[in-house]
C-alpha positions in Angstrom: 10.9 5.0 1.2 13.9 7.2 1.2 15.8 5.0 3.6 15.0 1.9 1.8 16.2 3.4 -1.6 19.5 4.6 0.0 20.0 0.9 1.3 19.4 -0.2 -2.1 21.7 2.2 -3.5 24.8 1.4 -1.4 24.3 -2.2 -2.6 24.2 -1.2 -6.3 27.3 0.9 -5.9 29.2 -2.0 -4.1 28.1 -4.4 -6.8 29.6 -1.7 -9.4 32.5 -1.4 -7.8 33.3 -5.2 -7.6 32.4 -5.8 -11.3 35.2 -2.9 -11.9 37.6 -4.6 -9.7 36.9 -8.2 -11.5 37.9 -7.0 -14.9 36.7 -8.3 -18.2 33.7 -5.9 -18.3 33.3 -2.3 -19.6 31.9 0.3 -17.2 28.7 -1.1 -15.4 25.5 0.9 -15.6 22.3 1.4 -13.3 19.1 1.2 -14.9 16.1 2.1 -13.4 12.4 1.6 -14.2 9.6 3.2 -12.3 6.0 1.5 -12.6 3.0 1.2 -11.2 0.5 -1.5 -10.5 -3.2 -1.1 -9.7 -4.7 -3.7 -7.3 -8.3 -4.8 -6.4 -9.2 -5.3 -2.8 -8.6 -9.2 -2.8 -5.5 -9.1 -5.0 -3.8 -6.6 -2.6 -4.9 -8.6 0.5 -3.5 -11.6 -1.1 -0.1 -9.9 -1.7 0.4 -8.2 1.6 1.0 -11.4 3.9 4.1 -12.3 1.6 5.7 -9.0 2.1 7.5 -6.8 4.7 6.8 -7.3 8.1 3.6 -9.1 7.8 5.6 -12.2 7.0 7.2 -12.4 10.6 3.8 -11.8 12.5 1.7 -14.2 14.0 -1.3 -15.4 11.9 -4.0 -13.7 14.1 -2.2 -10.3 14.1 -1.8 -10.4 10.2 -5.4 -11.1 10.1 -6.4 -8.0 12.1 -4.1 -6.0 10.1 -5.6 -7.1 7.1 -9.1 -6.4 8.1 -8.1 -2.8 8.7 -6.5 -2.7 5.2 -9.4 -4.1 3.8 -11.5 -1.5 5.1 -9.6 1.3 4.2 -9.7 0.0 0.5 -13.5 -0.2 0.7 -13.7 3.4 1.4 -11.4 4.1 -1.9 -11.9 3.2 -5.2 -9.0 0.7 -5.5 -5.0 1.0 -4.6 -2.1 1.5 -7.0 1.2 0.7 -5.7 4.4 2.3 -6.9 7.3 0.0 -7.8 10.8 0.6 -8.5 13.2 -1.9 -10.7 16.8 -1.4 -10.7 19.2 -3.4 -12.5 23.0 -3.2 -13.1 24.5 -4.2 -16.1 28.0 -4.6 -17.6 29.4 -5.7 -21.1 31.8 -8.4 -21.0 35.1 -7.4 -23.0 37.8 -9.2 -24.6 40.1 -8.3 -21.9 41.1 -11.3 -19.7 42.8 -11.1 -16.3 46.6 -12.3 -16.7 49.0 -13.8 -14.2 50.4 -9.9 -13.9 47.1 -8.6 -12.8 46.4 -8.4 -9.1 44.0 -11.1 -8.0 40.4 -9.4 -7.8 39.0 -9.3 -4.4 36.1 -12.2 -3.9 32.5 -10.8 -4.2 30.6 -9.9 -1.0 28.3 -12.4 0.4 24.9 -11.7 -0.9 26.3 -10.0 -4.1 26.4 -11.4 -7.5 28.9 -10.4 -9.8 
């Protein structure tokens, strides 16, 4: 989980740097919300094939994995998944770039500014 968090963090840092370079915005902020959702057995087994590596496996392998997960859930009282939602925000200012300002670098592919 820490490796995944680091990958996202570097992306957010890059996005915040790009917002600063573009101009016309106040200093960007990163907001983080940690939350949890409890799933029934059926809800979790419906969700899992739509996420992660299970989206790339053959159907028979996914069925095998889900059967094992279903057995594990049956042995417990349910399943609670932790989530983290992160957003980058910046307030638009009245400052506009002028012809004397250096042209901002274009955003990196895959990043929205």
